[in-house]
N, C-alpha and C positions, 0 to 999 in steps of 0.2 A: 476502356481507359487504361492508361499506363498503371501497372500494379503499384500500389502504395506501400512503401516501407517506412514504418515509423510508429509513433504513438497517436492514439486518439483519446482525448480527454472527454470522457462520457459522464453526463449527469444521470446517475441511476435513480429511477423513481422507486418509492417504497412498494413492496408487494411482489417484486420479481427477484429471481435469484441471480447471482453473478454469472452462473452458467447460461441463463436466459439472455443476458446482455451480450455475452460472447457469441452465442448462436445467432443473434440478430446482427451483430457486427459482421460475422462471416457472410451472411446473406447480402447485407448492404454493400460490402466491399468486394464481394465475389471471390473470396479466398477462404480456404480451410485453415490457413495458418494464422490463427488469432489466439492470443492468450491475454492474461491480465496481471497487473502488479498489485495484488492484494484483494482478497475476497471481502465483500460486504454481506452482512446478514440479510436475508430476504426482507425483513421489516425495515431495514435501514435504507437511507438514501444518500445521495451525494457523489463525490468524485470517485470515479473508477478509471484507472489508467489502462487502456487497451493497448496491447502489443501486436502489431500487424506485420506479417511476413518476417523479414530479417530482424525486425525489432524484438522478436521472441528471444533472440540471442542475448539481449540486454536485460533479460528478466531479473537476474540476481542483483544487478546494479540498481535497478529501479526499486525492487522490493526492499532493499536495504534502507530506503529513506524513512525519515520520521513522518508521523501523521498528526493531524489535528481533527478534533471532533466537537460538535455541539450536541449535547445530550439532555434528555429529560429522564428523571428517575421517579418512579411511583413509590412513595414510602408506605410502609405498613403492609406490603405484599411481598411474598417470596414465592418464586416459581422454580420448576425443575430446569428450565432453559435459561433462567436469570433474565428473561424479558417477558413482556406481557402476552406473548403468543403461547407461552407454556402453560402447563398445568399448575394451578395454585396449590402450593404445599402448606402455606401458613399465612394467616392474616393477623395483624396486631394493631392496637390503637396507636395513633400518631400523636404523641404528646411532646412535640419539640417545637421550639420557636424558630423564626426566620434567622435570628442571630446564631443559634446553635447549629443550624444546617450550614450556614455560611462558614462558621468557625471550623467545624469538622471537615467540611469539603476542602477548604483552603489548606488544611493541615495534611491532606493526603497527597503529598508531592515527594519527588525523589524516587530512588530505587526501592522497590518493594518485592518481596518474594510471595507471590499470590498464587492461589489455586487456579488452574486453568478450568474454564467452564466445561462440564461434562458434555454439553452439546457444542463441540468444536471439532475441527478436522485434524487435530493433532493425532498422529498414529502411535499406538501402543501395540507392540508385537505384530506390526503389519496391518492392524485394523484401526480405523478411525474411531475416536472417542464416542462420537454420536451414534456409531453403530452398536457399541456396547450398551449405550443408554437405551436405544430403541429396542434392543433384544433383551433388556433388563438383565444383562450379564454383569457379574462382579468384575470390577477393575479398579486398580489404585490410580486415582486421578492425580496427575503430576502437578508440581508447583514450578513456576519459572520466575526469573527476575524480569519485572516490568518497570518501566520508568515513566513518570508523569511529571509535567512541569507547565508553567504559565497557566495554572488553574484559575479560572475566573468564575465567580458566583453571579448568576444572571437573575435569580429570583426563586421564590417559594410561595405557593398559593395555599399552603396548609396541608396538601397531600402530595404535590408534585414539585420536585426541585429541578432547577435548570442550571447547568454548568457548561463551560467549554474548557478544553485543555489541549496540550500537545503531548504526544507519547512516542516511545520508541517502537520500532518495528516489532511485530509479534505481541504487542501488549493488547490485553482484552479490556474494552470499556466495561463489559458486563462484570468482570472481576472487580474493577474499581467501584462500581455501583454496589456490588454485594458487600464490599468492605465499608462503604459509606453507611449502608443500612445497619450493618453490625455495630459500627461505632455509635450510631444514633440510638441503637437499642430497639428498633422497630422493624428492621428488615427493609429491603428495597429491591425493586426490579426495574430493568430498563423499559421505558415507555416510548422513547423516540430517540433516533440517532441520525446525525448527518455528518458525513466526512467532509470537512471543509478544506483540507490541504493534504497533499501527498508530495513531500519534498521532491522537487522545487515547485510543484504545480498547485494552483489554487482552484477552488470550485468555480470561481467567476470566469475561469478560462474554458470551462467545459461546455458541452453541447448535448441537448436531448437527442436521442436516437432518431426521432421523427424529423427533427430539424436538420440533422446530418444527412439523412436520406434525401430530403427535399432539396437541400443545398447542392448535393452532388448531382441530382437530376438536372438542376438548373445551371450547372457548371460554375457555381460560385466558389470562391476561395473560402476554405473553412479554417479559421484560426486555431480551432481545437485539434487540428491534425498537425502534429509536430514531426518534421522530417528527421531522419536518422542523425544527421550532423548536428541537430539542435537538441537531441533527446537527453544527453548527459551534460547539461549545461555547466555544472561545476567542475568537471574533470578537464585537466589541461589538454591542449590540442597541439599537435605538430603536423605540418603539411609537407608532403613529399611528392616527387615526380620521377619520371624516367626509370633508371636502373633500380633505384630504391623501391619504387612501386612494383616493378616486375618481380623482384625478389620477395616482397611482402605477399604478393598474390600466390606465391609458391610456398608460403609458410616460413620464409626466412627473413631475418633482420640484417640489413647490410651493416658493414662496419661503420660507415658514416652515420647512419641512423642511430646505431647503438651508442656511438660517441655523443651524439646530440641528446639522446634520452638521458644519459648519465648527467649531463649538465642541467637538465630540467627537473628531473625526478627528485622529490623531497620525500624520503621514506617516512618522515614524521606526519606528513599531510596527505600524500598521494597514494591512492590504492591502484589507480590505473591511469594511463594516458591514451587519448584518442588519436589515431593516425588518420589524417584526411588527405585526399588528393588535392594537390596544388592547382591542377587544371580544372577538374570538375567540381571541387568542393565537397564531394561525397565522402562519407565515413567509410574507411577501408578496413580498419581493424582496431581492436582493443588490445593494448599491451600492458602487461603487469610485470611484477618482479617476484621471483621465487628464490628462497634460500638455496644456496649451492648451485643455482642455475643461472642467476642473473635475470636479464629481461627475456620474457617469453611472450609469444602471441597467445592471448586468451581467447579471442574470437576473431575470425575472418569474416567480413561482410561481403556477400556476393549479390549482385543485382541482376 
């Protein structure tokens, strides 16, 4: 089959790693060039955005997107990993009401400077945090600004609380749950997690890997496979042909294209502009603006 360039919206099941998903995508699509736009913990499920072939060049633009999650938090339990797969460090009685859980949970919105989970892939001095944890090495766990909004309370059965919310890229749901447990005075750990949205894509658009494989074998169209020209839906597009396209393929922006970009680009709103072929409709390049340099080609897409 013709090599696919674009995104694959995968529904990751619980119990497998993000690396497992990428490895299986490589096998299904017959290419080594596969990445993803945001890791999910092994116990988590939900939307993973796979980047295939030339779409790996779009990684930073997809990664920048906000996320949404549906989560469950086990109250009265604290673990080293901040989820139920970890070693229990402490248990406490849960003497809180449903109203208290709802009130505290809904109050945890906005920007917060929270501690990053020790079991995470953030690097300190070239080594991932979870490597320090596994080797029981001393390390100063960093804090970072995380933003949470649209928090909704979904229920509390006496031991397990259920919420959903949106958050900024790089925010840790486990850190939010740890804060919830601290505020309630009984501790908490993550017991379930589903990523429901990775801007601009929703879980409902995704496909299970087995259904993707079967659909491709049968030659069916797979809506969860997003071509390059549709991958960055919110970014403005300009279409070119002829001499402009020839120059662009050689890493140059023609005077005419540059003049047109000046009229379209809004520095308050736009980070990039997509350049597409007027004849084929394919994405040719990503153009951005840099101080003292003006418009520059950020990525050239080759098929």
